[in-house]
mmCIF file of the protein (N, C-alpha, C, O) and its ligand, coordinates in Angstrom:
data_MODEL
# 
_entry.id   MODEL 
# 
loop_
_entity.id 
_entity.type 
_entity.pdbx_number_of_molecules 
1 polymer     1 
2 non-polymer 1 
# 
_entity_poly.entity_id                      1 
_entity_poly.type                           'polypeptide(L)' 
_entity_poly.nstd_linkage                   no 
_entity_poly.nstd_monomer                   no 
_entity_poly.pdbx_seq_one_letter_code       MAAKREQAILKCTECGNENYHTTRNKKTHPTKMEILKFCPHCRKKTLHKEKK 
_entity_poly.pdbx_seq_one_letter_code_can   MAAKREQAILKCTECGNENYHTTRNKKTHPTKMEILKFCPHCRKKTLHKEKK 
_entity_poly.pdbx_strand_id                 A 
# 
loop_
_entity_poly_seq.entity_id 
_entity_poly_seq.num 
_entity_poly_seq.mon_id 
_entity_poly_seq.hetero 
1 1  MET n 
1 2  ALA n 
1 3  ALA n 
1 4  LYS n 
1 5  ARG n 
1 6  GLU n 
1 7  GLN n 
1 8  ALA n 
1 9  ILE n 
1 10 LEU n 
1 11 LYS n 
1 12 CYS n 
1 13 THR n 
1 14 GLU n 
1 15 CYS n 
1 16 GLY n 
1 17 ASN n 
1 18 GLU n 
1 19 ASN n 
1 20 TYR n 
1 21 HIS n 
1 22 THR n 
1 23 THR n 
1 24 ARG n 
1 25 ASN n 
1 26 LYS n 
1 27 LYS n 
1 28 THR n 
1 29 HIS n 
1 30 PRO n 
1 31 THR n 
1 32 LYS n 
1 33 MET n 
1 34 GLU n 
1 35 ILE n 
1 36 LEU n 
1 37 LYS n 
1 38 PHE n 
1 39 CYS n 
1 40 PRO n 
1 41 HIS n 
1 42 CYS n 
1 43 ARG n 
1 44 LYS n 
1 45 LYS n 
1 46 THR n 
1 47 LEU n 
1 48 HIS n 
1 49 LYS n 
1 50 GLU n 
1 51 LYS n 
1 52 LYS n 
# 
loop_
_struct_asym.id 
_struct_asym.entity_id 
A 1 
B 2 
# 
loop_
_chem_comp.id 
_chem_comp.type 
_chem_comp.mon_nstd_flag 
ALA 'L-peptide linking' y 
ARG 'L-peptide linking' y 
ASN 'L-peptide linking' y 
CYS 'L-peptide linking' y 
GLN 'L-peptide linking' y 
GLU 'L-peptide linking' y 
GLY 'peptide linking'   y 
HIS 'L-peptide linking' y 
ILE 'L-peptide linking' y 
LEU 'L-peptide linking' y 
LYS 'L-peptide linking' y 
MET 'L-peptide linking' y 
PHE 'L-peptide linking' y 
PRO 'L-peptide linking' y 
THR 'L-peptide linking' y 
TYR 'L-peptide linking' y 
ZN  non-polymer         . 
# 
_pdbx_entity_nonpoly.entity_id   2 
_pdbx_entity_nonpoly.name        ? 
_pdbx_entity_nonpoly.comp_id     ZN 
# 
_pdbx_nonpoly_scheme.asym_id         B 
_pdbx_nonpoly_scheme.entity_id       2 
_pdbx_nonpoly_scheme.mon_id          ZN 
_pdbx_nonpoly_scheme.ndb_seq_num     1 
_pdbx_nonpoly_scheme.pdb_seq_num     101 
_pdbx_nonpoly_scheme.auth_seq_num    101 
_pdbx_nonpoly_scheme.pdb_mon_id      ZN 
_pdbx_nonpoly_scheme.auth_mon_id     ZN 
_pdbx_nonpoly_scheme.pdb_strand_id   A 
_pdbx_nonpoly_scheme.pdb_ins_code    . 
# 
loop_
_atom_site.group_PDB 
_atom_site.id 
_atom_site.type_symbol 
_atom_site.label_atom_id 
_atom_site.label_alt_id 
_atom_site.label_comp_id 
_atom_site.label_asym_id 
_atom_site.label_entity_id 
_atom_site.label_seq_id 
_atom_site.pdbx_PDB_ins_code 
_atom_site.Cartn_x 
_atom_site.Cartn_y 
_atom_site.Cartn_z 
_atom_site.occupancy 
_atom_site.B_iso_or_equiv 
_atom_site.pdbx_formal_charge 
_atom_site.auth_seq_id 
_atom_site.auth_comp_id 
_atom_site.auth_asym_id 
_atom_site.auth_atom_id 
_atom_site.pdbx_PDB_model_num 
ATOM   1   N  N  . MET A 1 1  ? 8.364  14.432 16.605  1.00 0.00 ? 1   MET A N  1 
ATOM   2   C  CA . MET A 1 1  ? 9.236  15.216 15.729  1.00 0.00 ? 1   MET A CA 1 
ATOM   3   C  C  . MET A 1 1  ? 8.884  14.990 14.259  1.00 0.00 ? 1   MET A C  1 
ATOM   4   O  O  . MET A 1 1  ? 8.536  13.881 13.852  1.00 0.00 ? 1   MET A O  1 
ATOM   5   N  N  . ALA A 1 2  ? 8.975  16.008 13.512  1.00 0.00 ? 2   ALA A N  1 
ATOM   6   C  CA . ALA A 1 2  ? 8.685  15.912 12.083  1.00 0.00 ? 2   ALA A CA 1 
ATOM   7   C  C  . ALA A 1 2  ? 9.863  15.277 11.365  1.00 0.00 ? 2   ALA A C  1 
ATOM   8   O  O  . ALA A 1 2  ? 10.911 15.000 11.948  1.00 0.00 ? 2   ALA A O  1 
ATOM   9   N  N  . ALA A 1 3  ? 9.650  15.062 10.098  1.00 0.00 ? 3   ALA A N  1 
ATOM   10  C  CA . ALA A 1 3  ? 10.716 14.475 9.287   1.00 0.00 ? 3   ALA A CA 1 
ATOM   11  C  C  . ALA A 1 3  ? 11.902 15.425 9.194   1.00 0.00 ? 3   ALA A C  1 
ATOM   12  O  O  . ALA A 1 3  ? 11.793 16.618 9.477   1.00 0.00 ? 3   ALA A O  1 
ATOM   13  N  N  . LYS A 1 4  ? 13.021 14.872 8.797   1.00 0.00 ? 4   LYS A N  1 
ATOM   14  C  CA . LYS A 1 4  ? 14.248 15.664 8.753   1.00 0.00 ? 4   LYS A CA 1 
ATOM   15  C  C  . LYS A 1 4  ? 14.246 16.676 7.616   1.00 0.00 ? 4   LYS A C  1 
ATOM   16  O  O  . LYS A 1 4  ? 15.004 17.646 7.626   1.00 0.00 ? 4   LYS A O  1 
ATOM   17  N  N  . ARG A 1 5  ? 13.386 16.435 6.643   1.00 0.00 ? 5   ARG A N  1 
ATOM   18  C  CA . ARG A 1 5  ? 13.384 17.345 5.499   1.00 0.00 ? 5   ARG A CA 1 
ATOM   19  C  C  . ARG A 1 5  ? 12.873 18.719 5.909   1.00 0.00 ? 5   ARG A C  1 
ATOM   20  O  O  . ARG A 1 5  ? 11.847 18.844 6.577   1.00 0.00 ? 5   ARG A O  1 
ATOM   21  N  N  . GLU A 1 6  ? 13.585 19.714 5.509   1.00 0.00 ? 6   GLU A N  1 
ATOM   22  C  CA . GLU A 1 6  ? 13.218 21.077 5.869   1.00 0.00 ? 6   GLU A CA 1 
ATOM   23  C  C  . GLU A 1 6  ? 12.607 21.802 4.689   1.00 0.00 ? 6   GLU A C  1 
ATOM   24  O  O  . GLU A 1 6  ? 13.009 21.628 3.539   1.00 0.00 ? 6   GLU A O  1 
ATOM   25  N  N  . GLN A 1 7  ? 11.630 22.615 5.011   1.00 0.00 ? 7   GLN A N  1 
ATOM   26  C  CA . GLN A 1 7  ? 11.058 23.463 3.979   1.00 0.00 ? 7   GLN A CA 1 
ATOM   27  C  C  . GLN A 1 7  ? 11.991 24.638 3.749   1.00 0.00 ? 7   GLN A C  1 
ATOM   28  O  O  . GLN A 1 7  ? 12.445 25.292 4.687   1.00 0.00 ? 7   GLN A O  1 
ATOM   29  N  N  . ALA A 1 8  ? 12.262 24.883 2.497   1.00 0.00 ? 8   ALA A N  1 
ATOM   30  C  CA . ALA A 1 8  ? 13.102 26.022 2.153   1.00 0.00 ? 8   ALA A CA 1 
ATOM   31  C  C  . ALA A 1 8  ? 12.344 26.910 1.183   1.00 0.00 ? 8   ALA A C  1 
ATOM   32  O  O  . ALA A 1 8  ? 11.681 26.432 0.263   1.00 0.00 ? 8   ALA A O  1 
ATOM   33  N  N  . ILE A 1 9  ? 12.454 28.191 1.402   1.00 0.00 ? 9   ILE A N  1 
ATOM   34  C  CA . ILE A 1 9  ? 11.821 29.153 0.505   1.00 0.00 ? 9   ILE A CA 1 
ATOM   35  C  C  . ILE A 1 9  ? 12.920 29.892 -0.236  1.00 0.00 ? 9   ILE A C  1 
ATOM   36  O  O  . ILE A 1 9  ? 13.834 30.454 0.368   1.00 0.00 ? 9   ILE A O  1 
ATOM   37  N  N  . LEU A 1 10 ? 12.813 29.881 -1.562  1.00 0.00 ? 10  LEU A N  1 
ATOM   38  C  CA . LEU A 1 10 ? 13.807 30.576 -2.368  1.00 0.00 ? 10  LEU A CA 1 
ATOM   39  C  C  . LEU A 1 10 ? 13.273 31.948 -2.761  1.00 0.00 ? 10  LEU A C  1 
ATOM   40  O  O  . LEU A 1 10 ? 12.211 32.090 -3.366  1.00 0.00 ? 10  LEU A O  1 
ATOM   41  N  N  . LYS A 1 11 ? 14.047 32.927 -2.394  1.00 0.00 ? 11  LYS A N  1 
ATOM   42  C  CA . LYS A 1 11 ? 13.618 34.304 -2.540  1.00 0.00 ? 11  LYS A CA 1 
ATOM   43  C  C  . LYS A 1 11 ? 14.508 35.033 -3.537  1.00 0.00 ? 11  LYS A C  1 
ATOM   44  O  O  . LYS A 1 11 ? 15.732 34.914 -3.496  1.00 0.00 ? 11  LYS A O  1 
ATOM   45  N  N  . CYS A 1 12 ? 13.877 35.790 -4.434  1.00 0.00 ? 12  CYS A N  1 
ATOM   46  C  CA . CYS A 1 12 ? 14.621 36.570 -5.418  1.00 0.00 ? 12  CYS A CA 1 
ATOM   47  C  C  . CYS A 1 12 ? 15.426 37.655 -4.699  1.00 0.00 ? 12  CYS A C  1 
ATOM   48  O  O  . CYS A 1 12 ? 14.893 38.381 -3.861  1.00 0.00 ? 12  CYS A O  1 
ATOM   49  N  N  . THR A 1 13 ? 16.699 37.754 -5.034  1.00 0.00 ? 13  THR A N  1 
ATOM   50  C  CA . THR A 1 13 ? 17.536 38.742 -4.353  1.00 0.00 ? 13  THR A CA 1 
ATOM   51  C  C  . THR A 1 13 ? 17.316 40.140 -4.922  1.00 0.00 ? 13  THR A C  1 
ATOM   52  O  O  . THR A 1 13 ? 17.769 41.121 -4.332  1.00 0.00 ? 13  THR A O  1 
ATOM   53  N  N  . GLU A 1 14 ? 16.638 40.245 -6.044  1.00 0.00 ? 14  GLU A N  1 
ATOM   54  C  CA . GLU A 1 14 ? 16.445 41.563 -6.665  1.00 0.00 ? 14  GLU A CA 1 
ATOM   55  C  C  . GLU A 1 14 ? 15.128 42.216 -6.242  1.00 0.00 ? 14  GLU A C  1 
ATOM   56  O  O  . GLU A 1 14 ? 15.104 43.405 -5.922  1.00 0.00 ? 14  GLU A O  1 
ATOM   57  N  N  . CYS A 1 15 ? 14.034 41.449 -6.239  1.00 0.00 ? 15  CYS A N  1 
ATOM   58  C  CA . CYS A 1 15 ? 12.748 42.049 -5.875  1.00 0.00 ? 15  CYS A CA 1 
ATOM   59  C  C  . CYS A 1 15 ? 12.219 41.515 -4.547  1.00 0.00 ? 15  CYS A C  1 
ATOM   60  O  O  . CYS A 1 15 ? 11.282 42.080 -3.984  1.00 0.00 ? 15  CYS A O  1 
ATOM   61  N  N  . GLY A 1 16 ? 12.795 40.460 -4.056  1.00 0.00 ? 16  GLY A N  1 
ATOM   62  C  CA . GLY A 1 16 ? 12.365 39.939 -2.769  1.00 0.00 ? 16  GLY A CA 1 
ATOM   63  C  C  . GLY A 1 16 ? 11.174 39.010 -2.844  1.00 0.00 ? 16  GLY A C  1 
ATOM   64  O  O  . GLY A 1 16 ? 10.666 38.566 -1.814  1.00 0.00 ? 16  GLY A O  1 
ATOM   65  N  N  . ASN A 1 17 ? 10.721 38.708 -4.056  1.00 0.00 ? 17  ASN A N  1 
ATOM   66  C  CA . ASN A 1 17 ? 9.604  37.781 -4.229  1.00 0.00 ? 17  ASN A CA 1 
ATOM   67  C  C  . ASN A 1 17 ? 9.995  36.379 -3.781  1.00 0.00 ? 17  ASN A C  1 
ATOM   68  O  O  . ASN A 1 17 ? 11.110 35.921 -4.032  1.00 0.00 ? 17  ASN A O  1 
ATOM   69  N  N  . GLU A 1 18 ? 9.070  35.712 -3.123  1.00 0.00 ? 18  GLU A N  1 
ATOM   70  C  CA . GLU A 1 18 ? 9.325  34.328 -2.740  1.00 0.00 ? 18  GLU A CA 1 
ATOM   71  C  C  . GLU A 1 18 ? 8.733  33.433 -3.810  1.00 0.00 ? 18  GLU A C  1 
ATOM   72  O  O  . GLU A 1 18 ? 7.541  33.124 -3.794  1.00 0.00 ? 18  GLU A O  1 
ATOM   73  N  N  . ASN A 1 19 ? 9.571  33.025 -4.727  1.00 0.00 ? 19  ASN A N  1 
ATOM   74  C  CA . ASN A 1 19 ? 9.077  32.371 -5.936  1.00 0.00 ? 19  ASN A CA 1 
ATOM   75  C  C  . ASN A 1 19 ? 9.050  30.857 -5.857  1.00 0.00 ? 19  ASN A C  1 
ATOM   76  O  O  . ASN A 1 19 ? 8.230  30.222 -6.520  1.00 0.00 ? 19  ASN A O  1 
ATOM   77  N  N  . TYR A 1 20 ? 9.906  30.278 -5.079  1.00 0.00 ? 20  TYR A N  1 
ATOM   78  C  CA . TYR A 1 20 ? 10.008 28.830 -5.088  1.00 0.00 ? 20  TYR A CA 1 
ATOM   79  C  C  . TYR A 1 20 ? 10.005 28.262 -3.679  1.00 0.00 ? 20  TYR A C  1 
ATOM   80  O  O  . TYR A 1 20 ? 10.699 28.736 -2.779  1.00 0.00 ? 20  TYR A O  1 
ATOM   81  N  N  . HIS A 1 21 ? 9.200  27.233 -3.532  1.00 0.00 ? 21  HIS A N  1 
ATOM   82  C  CA . HIS A 1 21 ? 9.198  26.499 -2.275  1.00 0.00 ? 21  HIS A CA 1 
ATOM   83  C  C  . HIS A 1 21 ? 9.738  25.114 -2.559  1.00 0.00 ? 21  HIS A C  1 
ATOM   84  O  O  . HIS A 1 21 ? 9.317  24.454 -3.510  1.00 0.00 ? 21  HIS A O  1 
ATOM   85  N  N  . THR A 1 22 ? 10.641 24.690 -1.756  1.00 0.00 ? 22  THR A N  1 
ATOM   86  C  CA . THR A 1 22 ? 11.251 23.400 -2.004  1.00 0.00 ? 22  THR A CA 1 
ATOM   87  C  C  . THR A 1 22 ? 11.599 22.755 -0.668  1.00 0.00 ? 22  THR A C  1 
ATOM   88  O  O  . THR A 1 22 ? 11.519 23.380 0.390   1.00 0.00 ? 22  THR A O  1 
ATOM   89  N  N  . THR A 1 23 ? 11.974 21.529 -0.749  1.00 0.00 ? 23  THR A N  1 
ATOM   90  C  CA . THR A 1 23 ? 12.439 20.875 0.467   1.00 0.00 ? 23  THR A CA 1 
ATOM   91  C  C  . THR A 1 23 ? 13.919 20.607 0.331   1.00 0.00 ? 23  THR A C  1 
ATOM   92  O  O  . THR A 1 23 ? 14.433 20.395 -0.767  1.00 0.00 ? 23  THR A O  1 
ATOM   93  N  N  . ARG A 1 24 ? 14.580 20.618 1.440   1.00 0.00 ? 24  ARG A N  1 
ATOM   94  C  CA . ARG A 1 24 ? 16.026 20.506 1.446   1.00 0.00 ? 24  ARG A CA 1 
ATOM   95  C  C  . ARG A 1 24 ? 16.441 19.415 2.406   1.00 0.00 ? 24  ARG A C  1 
ATOM   96  O  O  . ARG A 1 24 ? 15.909 19.294 3.510   1.00 0.00 ? 24  ARG A O  1 
ATOM   97  N  N  . ASN A 1 25 ? 17.371 18.650 1.979   1.00 0.00 ? 25  ASN A N  1 
ATOM   98  C  CA . ASN A 1 25 ? 17.949 17.648 2.864   1.00 0.00 ? 25  ASN A CA 1 
ATOM   99  C  C  . ASN A 1 25 ? 19.224 18.229 3.480   1.00 0.00 ? 25  ASN A C  1 
ATOM   100 O  O  . ASN A 1 25 ? 20.168 18.571 2.769   1.00 0.00 ? 25  ASN A O  1 
ATOM   101 N  N  . LYS A 1 26 ? 19.237 18.334 4.780   1.00 0.00 ? 26  LYS A N  1 
ATOM   102 C  CA . LYS A 1 26 ? 20.373 18.967 5.455   1.00 0.00 ? 26  LYS A CA 1 
ATOM   103 C  C  . LYS A 1 26 ? 21.686 18.236 5.229   1.00 0.00 ? 26  LYS A C  1 
ATOM   104 O  O  . LYS A 1 26 ? 22.763 18.831 5.249   1.00 0.00 ? 26  LYS A O  1 
ATOM   105 N  N  . LYS A 1 27 ? 21.570 16.932 5.014   1.00 0.00 ? 27  LYS A N  1 
ATOM   106 C  CA . LYS A 1 27 ? 22.805 16.165 4.828   1.00 0.00 ? 27  LYS A CA 1 
ATOM   107 C  C  . LYS A 1 27 ? 23.423 16.432 3.464   1.00 0.00 ? 27  LYS A C  1 
ATOM   108 O  O  . LYS A 1 27 ? 24.644 16.506 3.326   1.00 0.00 ? 27  LYS A O  1 
ATOM   109 N  N  . THR A 1 28 ? 22.564 16.576 2.456   1.00 0.00 ? 28  THR A N  1 
ATOM   110 C  CA . THR A 1 28 ? 23.104 16.806 1.115   1.00 0.00 ? 28  THR A CA 1 
ATOM   111 C  C  . THR A 1 28 ? 23.349 18.285 0.855   1.00 0.00 ? 28  THR A C  1 
ATOM   112 O  O  . THR A 1 28 ? 24.191 18.649 0.034   1.00 0.00 ? 28  THR A O  1 
ATOM   113 N  N  . HIS A 1 29 ? 22.609 19.131 1.558   1.00 0.00 ? 29  HIS A N  1 
ATOM   114 C  CA . HIS A 1 29 ? 22.774 20.578 1.359   1.00 0.00 ? 29  HIS A CA 1 
ATOM   115 C  C  . HIS A 1 29 ? 22.922 21.273 2.713   1.00 0.00 ? 29  HIS A C  1 
ATOM   116 O  O  . HIS A 1 29 ? 21.978 21.886 3.210   1.00 0.00 ? 29  HIS A O  1 
ATOM   117 N  N  . PRO A 1 30 ? 24.081 21.174 3.287   1.00 0.00 ? 30  PRO A N  1 
ATOM   118 C  CA . PRO A 1 30 ? 24.278 21.759 4.617   1.00 0.00 ? 30  PRO A CA 1 
ATOM   119 C  C  . PRO A 1 30 ? 24.331 23.273 4.606   1.00 0.00 ? 30  PRO A C  1 
ATOM   120 O  O  . PRO A 1 30 ? 24.125 23.917 5.634   1.00 0.00 ? 30  PRO A O  1 
ATOM   121 N  N  . THR A 1 31 ? 24.609 23.842 3.441   1.00 0.00 ? 31  THR A N  1 
ATOM   122 C  CA . THR A 1 31 ? 24.695 25.295 3.375   1.00 0.00 ? 31  THR A CA 1 
ATOM   123 C  C  . THR A 1 31 ? 23.437 25.868 2.744   1.00 0.00 ? 31  THR A C  1 
ATOM   124 O  O  . THR A 1 31 ? 22.623 25.136 2.180   1.00 0.00 ? 31  THR A O  1 
ATOM   125 N  N  . LYS A 1 32 ? 23.290 27.149 2.840   1.00 0.00 ? 32  LYS A N  1 
ATOM   126 C  CA . LYS A 1 32 ? 22.153 27.822 2.238   1.00 0.00 ? 32  LYS A CA 1 
ATOM   127 C  C  . LYS A 1 32 ? 22.242 27.748 0.724   1.00 0.00 ? 32  LYS A C  1 
ATOM   128 O  O  . LYS A 1 32 ? 23.319 27.845 0.136   1.00 0.00 ? 32  LYS A O  1 
ATOM   129 N  N  . MET A 1 33 ? 21.091 27.576 0.119   1.00 0.00 ? 33  MET A N  1 
ATOM   130 C  CA . MET A 1 33 ? 21.070 27.436 -1.332  1.00 0.00 ? 33  MET A CA 1 
ATOM   131 C  C  . MET A 1 33 ? 21.049 28.788 -2.019  1.00 0.00 ? 33  MET A C  1 
ATOM   132 O  O  . MET A 1 33 ? 20.391 29.728 -1.572  1.00 0.00 ? 33  MET A O  1 
ATOM   133 N  N  . GLU A 1 34 ? 21.781 28.860 -3.109  1.00 0.00 ? 34  GLU A N  1 
ATOM   134 C  CA . GLU A 1 34 ? 21.756 30.045 -3.959  1.00 0.00 ? 34  GLU A CA 1 
ATOM   135 C  C  . GLU A 1 34 ? 21.670 29.554 -5.392  1.00 0.00 ? 34  GLU A C  1 
ATOM   136 O  O  . GLU A 1 34 ? 22.616 28.957 -5.906  1.00 0.00 ? 34  GLU A O  1 
ATOM   137 N  N  . ILE A 1 35 ? 20.555 29.800 -6.032  1.00 0.00 ? 35  ILE A N  1 
ATOM   138 C  CA . ILE A 1 35 ? 20.323 29.249 -7.363  1.00 0.00 ? 35  ILE A CA 1 
ATOM   139 C  C  . ILE A 1 35 ? 19.837 30.340 -8.299  1.00 0.00 ? 35  ILE A C  1 
ATOM   140 O  O  . ILE A 1 35 ? 19.069 31.222 -7.914  1.00 0.00 ? 35  ILE A O  1 
ATOM   141 N  N  . LEU A 1 36 ? 20.305 30.260 -9.540  1.00 0.00 ? 36  LEU A N  1 
ATOM   142 C  CA . LEU A 1 36 ? 19.778 31.144 -10.577 1.00 0.00 ? 36  LEU A CA 1 
ATOM   143 C  C  . LEU A 1 36 ? 18.475 30.551 -11.074 1.00 0.00 ? 36  LEU A C  1 
ATOM   144 O  O  . LEU A 1 36 ? 18.441 29.443 -11.609 1.00 0.00 ? 36  LEU A O  1 
ATOM   145 N  N  . LYS A 1 37 ? 17.394 31.316 -10.888 1.00 0.00 ? 37  LYS A N  1 
ATOM   146 C  CA . LYS A 1 37 ? 16.082 30.850 -11.330 1.00 0.00 ? 37  LYS A CA 1 
ATOM   147 C  C  . LYS A 1 37 ? 15.320 31.997 -11.952 1.00 0.00 ? 37  LYS A C  1 
ATOM   148 O  O  . LYS A 1 37 ? 15.616 33.171 -11.732 1.00 0.00 ? 37  LYS A O  1 
ATOM   149 N  N  . PHE A 1 38 ? 14.327 31.617 -12.738 1.00 0.00 ? 38  PHE A N  1 
ATOM   150 C  CA . PHE A 1 38 ? 13.512 32.648 -13.385 1.00 0.00 ? 38  PHE A CA 1 
ATOM   151 C  C  . PHE A 1 38 ? 12.571 33.270 -12.367 1.00 0.00 ? 38  PHE A C  1 
ATOM   152 O  O  . PHE A 1 38 ? 11.854 32.569 -11.654 1.00 0.00 ? 38  PHE A O  1 
ATOM   153 N  N  . CYS A 1 39 ? 12.584 34.578 -12.312 1.00 0.00 ? 39  CYS A N  1 
ATOM   154 C  CA . CYS A 1 39 ? 11.656 35.292 -11.439 1.00 0.00 ? 39  CYS A CA 1 
ATOM   155 C  C  . CYS A 1 39 ? 10.557 35.913 -12.297 1.00 0.00 ? 39  CYS A C  1 
ATOM   156 O  O  . CYS A 1 39 ? 10.851 36.730 -13.169 1.00 0.00 ? 39  CYS A O  1 
ATOM   157 N  N  . PRO A 1 40 ? 9.294  35.542 -12.069 1.00 0.00 ? 40  PRO A N  1 
ATOM   158 C  CA . PRO A 1 40 ? 8.194  36.098 -12.871 1.00 0.00 ? 40  PRO A CA 1 
ATOM   159 C  C  . PRO A 1 40 ? 7.989  37.583 -12.613 1.00 0.00 ? 40  PRO A C  1 
ATOM   160 O  O  . PRO A 1 40 ? 7.419  38.291 -13.444 1.00 0.00 ? 40  PRO A O  1 
ATOM   161 N  N  . HIS A 1 41 ? 8.444  38.043 -11.485 1.00 0.00 ? 41  HIS A N  1 
ATOM   162 C  CA . HIS A 1 41 ? 8.292  39.464 -11.151 1.00 0.00 ? 41  HIS A CA 1 
ATOM   163 C  C  . HIS A 1 41 ? 9.322  40.303 -11.898 1.00 0.00 ? 41  HIS A C  1 
ATOM   164 O  O  . HIS A 1 41 ? 8.985  41.339 -12.471 1.00 0.00 ? 41  HIS A O  1 
ATOM   165 N  N  . CYS A 1 42 ? 10.566 39.862 -11.893 1.00 0.00 ? 42  CYS A N  1 
ATOM   166 C  CA . CYS A 1 42 ? 11.637 40.557 -12.614 1.00 0.00 ? 42  CYS A CA 1 
ATOM   167 C  C  . CYS A 1 42 ? 11.616 40.202 -14.090 1.00 0.00 ? 42  CYS A C  1 
ATOM   168 O  O  . CYS A 1 42 ? 12.206 40.906 -14.909 1.00 0.00 ? 42  CYS A O  1 
ATOM   169 N  N  . ARG A 1 43 ? 10.945 39.122 -14.431 1.00 0.00 ? 43  ARG A N  1 
ATOM   170 C  CA . ARG A 1 43 ? 10.849 38.591 -15.786 1.00 0.00 ? 43  ARG A CA 1 
ATOM   171 C  C  . ARG A 1 43 ? 12.221 38.296 -16.367 1.00 0.00 ? 43  ARG A C  1 
ATOM   172 O  O  . ARG A 1 43 ? 12.476 38.542 -17.545 1.00 0.00 ? 43  ARG A O  1 
ATOM   173 N  N  . LYS A 1 44 ? 13.073 37.781 -15.553 1.00 0.00 ? 44  LYS A N  1 
ATOM   174 C  CA . LYS A 1 44 ? 14.396 37.336 -15.995 1.00 0.00 ? 44  LYS A CA 1 
ATOM   175 C  C  . LYS A 1 44 ? 14.963 36.398 -14.947 1.00 0.00 ? 44  LYS A C  1 
ATOM   176 O  O  . LYS A 1 44 ? 14.390 36.199 -13.875 1.00 0.00 ? 44  LYS A O  1 
ATOM   177 N  N  . LYS A 1 45 ? 16.098 35.834 -15.289 1.00 0.00 ? 45  LYS A N  1 
ATOM   178 C  CA . LYS A 1 45 ? 16.757 34.953 -14.329 1.00 0.00 ? 45  LYS A CA 1 
ATOM   179 C  C  . LYS A 1 45 ? 17.498 35.796 -13.296 1.00 0.00 ? 45  LYS A C  1 
ATOM   180 O  O  . LYS A 1 45 ? 18.290 36.674 -13.636 1.00 0.00 ? 45  LYS A O  1 
ATOM   181 N  N  . THR A 1 46 ? 17.226 35.515 -12.060 1.00 0.00 ? 46  THR A N  1 
ATOM   182 C  CA . THR A 1 46 ? 17.910 36.222 -10.990 1.00 0.00 ? 46  THR A CA 1 
ATOM   183 C  C  . THR A 1 46 ? 18.421 35.211 -9.972  1.00 0.00 ? 46  THR A C  1 
ATOM   184 O  O  . THR A 1 46 ? 18.043 34.040 -9.986  1.00 0.00 ? 46  THR A O  1 
ATOM   185 N  N  . LEU A 1 47 ? 19.266 35.684 -9.112  1.00 0.00 ? 47  LEU A N  1 
ATOM   186 C  CA . LEU A 1 47 ? 19.774 34.823 -8.059  1.00 0.00 ? 47  LEU A CA 1 
ATOM   187 C  C  . LEU A 1 47 ? 18.730 34.699 -6.958  1.00 0.00 ? 47  LEU A C  1 
ATOM   188 O  O  . LEU A 1 47 ? 18.234 35.693 -6.427  1.00 0.00 ? 47  LEU A O  1 
ATOM   189 N  N  . HIS A 1 48 ? 18.416 33.469 -6.635  1.00 0.00 ? 48  HIS A N  1 
ATOM   190 C  CA . HIS A 1 48 ? 17.475 33.204 -5.565  1.00 0.00 ? 48  HIS A CA 1 
ATOM   191 C  C  . HIS A 1 48 ? 18.219 32.614 -4.371  1.00 0.00 ? 48  HIS A C  1 
ATOM   192 O  O  . HIS A 1 48 ? 19.010 31.680 -4.508  1.00 0.00 ? 48  HIS A O  1 
ATOM   193 N  N  . LYS A 1 49 ? 17.954 33.166 -3.231  1.00 0.00 ? 49  LYS A N  1 
ATOM   194 C  CA . LYS A 1 49 ? 18.588 32.674 -2.019  1.00 0.00 ? 49  LYS A CA 1 
ATOM   195 C  C  . LYS A 1 49 ? 17.568 32.068 -1.094  1.00 0.00 ? 49  LYS A C  1 
ATOM   196 O  O  . LYS A 1 49 ? 16.400 32.457 -1.077  1.00 0.00 ? 49  LYS A O  1 
ATOM   197 N  N  . GLU A 1 50 ? 18.023 31.122 -0.336  1.00 0.00 ? 50  GLU A N  1 
ATOM   198 C  CA . GLU A 1 50 ? 17.140 30.486 0.618   1.00 0.00 ? 50  GLU A CA 1 
ATOM   199 C  C  . GLU A 1 50 ? 16.815 31.453 1.750   1.00 0.00 ? 50  GLU A C  1 
ATOM   200 O  O  . GLU A 1 50 ? 17.690 32.104 2.320   1.00 0.00 ? 50  GLU A O  1 
ATOM   201 N  N  . LYS A 1 51 ? 15.550 31.518 2.045   1.00 0.00 ? 51  LYS A N  1 
ATOM   202 C  CA . LYS A 1 51 ? 15.109 32.385 3.130   1.00 0.00 ? 51  LYS A CA 1 
ATOM   203 C  C  . LYS A 1 51 ? 15.056 31.573 4.412   1.00 0.00 ? 51  LYS A C  1 
ATOM   204 O  O  . LYS A 1 51 ? 14.638 30.415 4.399   1.00 0.00 ? 51  LYS A O  1 
ATOM   205 N  N  . LYS A 1 52 ? 15.466 32.160 5.494   1.00 0.00 ? 52  LYS A N  1 
ATOM   206 C  CA . LYS A 1 52 ? 15.390 31.476 6.785   1.00 0.00 ? 52  LYS A CA 1 
ATOM   207 C  C  . LYS A 1 52 ? 14.304 32.080 7.639   1.00 0.00 ? 52  LYS A C  1 
ATOM   208 O  O  . LYS A 1 52 ? 14.087 31.636 8.767   1.00 0.00 ? 52  LYS A O  1 
HETATM 209 ZN ZN . ZN  B 2 .  ? 12.593 39.090 -8.730  1.00 0.00 2 101 ZN  A ZN 1 
# 
């Protein structure tokens, strides 16, 4: 079995670009992440959601 850390991909909710790859600890972040981050495609801060 692999480590408990899960790969999470943060996807821009406006253009659908997958801009950020991160790892997530299920214990500290049991829910899906939603973060305001800069999207180079939209060239502004947009809401990024974790892709499953
Ligand atoms: Zn975008």
